[in-house]
N, C-alpha and C positions, 0 to 999 in steps of 0.2 A: 236884566229888565223884560227879556223877552221869555224867559224861566217861572214856570208856577212852581207852587209849593212841591210836587208830586216830581220835579225835575231833581230835586235833593234829597225829598222825603220818599216813603211808601206809599204808591197811588192806593186810595180807598180799597180798590177791589183786590188787592194784594194782603191786605192786611190780615194778621192771625188774630188781633185780638182789638176790638172796637176803641178806638180814639188813639191806638199806638200808630204815631205816625215814623216811629223810627228815627234813628241819629242820621244827620243829616252827613252827606256823603260827595266829594266832589271828582271822583275817580272817573265816573260815567263820561263826563264832558271832557276833563283834564287828563287823558292818559300821559300825554307826553311830560307834561309837568309832574303829575304823581310816579311817573320812572325816573325821573332826575332827583327828585325829592327822595324816594328810597334810597339810592345811593349816595345822598350828602350826608353831613355830620348830623344833622338834624333828623333824618329819616333812619338814619344808622341807629342812634340814640333810641329811638321809640321801638326800632324794631330788637333793640337788645333789652326792653323792658324797661327801660331811663324815661323820666320826663323831658321834655324836648319842644320845641314849636312845630307846630300843626297848621294845616292851613287855616283854621279859624283864628289861632292865635296871630297870625301876620294878616291875614284879610279879612277878618271880623267873619260875623255870622250871617245878620240877615242884610248888614248895610256894605255889602261887599261893592266896592266902586272899581271901575276899570282905573288901572294903574295910572294914565294919565289923566285922571282927573284929579284936581287937587286937592277933594275931600276924603281921596284913597288913603288907606291907612298904609300903603306900602308906594303911594306918590314919591316923588324927589324929596319934597320937604319934609313927609311924615315918616320915611323910612327910618333916620336916626333915632324917632321915639318909638318907634314901633319896637325895633331892635334892642331899643336900650330899655324896655320892660325887664328884660333878663339880663343884656350887657353893662347896663350902668348901676346896677344895685347888687354890692357886694354879697348882701343876705341870699337873694335870690338865685346868684352866681355861684355861692358856695353849694346849697341846698342842690343845684343843677350839676356840680361839677365843673363849672365854666372855668375855663383854665385863666383868663385874662377878664378878672371880675370889673377891672374898672376901665375897659375899653371904650366904652360907651362915653363916659365922662372924659376921656382924654380926646375923643373923636370931637366933642361939643366944642373944646379948649382949643382944638386944632385950628390953621389957618382954613383948612377945608371945612370945619363944621362951621366956625363963625363967616366964612364967604357965603354958605347954604342958608344957614338958619339966622344970622344978623344982619347981612346983607342981601338974603334973599337971591342970590347969583344961583340960577336953577342949572347953570353948568359944571358947577363946582362937583366934587365928587360925593357922593353919599356913599351908605355901607355896602350896596348892591355893585357899586362903580368897581370896587377893588376886591371883594370878597365874591363876587359871582350873582347872578340875575335871581338870586334866593332860594329855586327849587336846585339849583345845583352848585350849593356852596360845600366846599371839600374841607377837611382836615389841611393846615398847612402843612404836614407831613407827607400828603397826598402828593405824586409829582403832576398831576392834572390839575392841582388847587392854584388860582390866579395869585395866591399868596405864597405858594412854596417859593422855597429861596431860590430855586433854577427860574422862576418865573415873574420874579417881583421887578425885575429891570422892566421886562416886557409889560407889566400890568402898569406901573408907572408911566413907562413911556407913552401910553396911550394919550396922554396929555402932556407929559413934559418929554419929546421929543429932542430937544436940544440936550436935556439932561442926560437921556438914555445914550444917545451919541456919544458924549463927552465919558460918560461911565462904561460903555462898550471899548473906548480907549484905553481904560485904567487899569493900573497892575490889580484890582480889587474884581474887577471882571475876569482877567486872564486868571489869577488865583483860583476864583469860582469856579470857572471852566474847567480847569486843570483838576480841582477835586471832584468835580463831578464824573470826569472821563474815569476816576479813580485812580 
């Protein structure tokens, strides 16, 4: 709300062609987010010349709102729909090479999705709760990823502390630790 058009577009005095406002950009104000995005699964795909989510795909263009604004495309209740534009559509997922094309639909049917979207429980996890804060989403194979095999118990344990403690004492946790230790 405090940024005018030239905050994202070319100021009049810098334009090389009349009326050319240039493509909007976010990096000049959001350097930290841009750096994290560059390392993310989406950013790396774009860098490799593939189509993947960009700033405007998730945040919108001129209707950008703060994340805590219920009208924001990345607000807690709207995030599943925003991510679902690609991750619940098998045709789009196939074109983009998304490995789990039904993930969005599976979320909508899950207890977490129903809690958030049907019952309105904003404490229920959305996509960002488990996969990263958006800019820093990493492939599950990346050891830094919140959904990497080595990190799943801690990711889920943020909300399910009792289950995390029981899992830590289980044969499954011990086997995974042994496997990861090599």
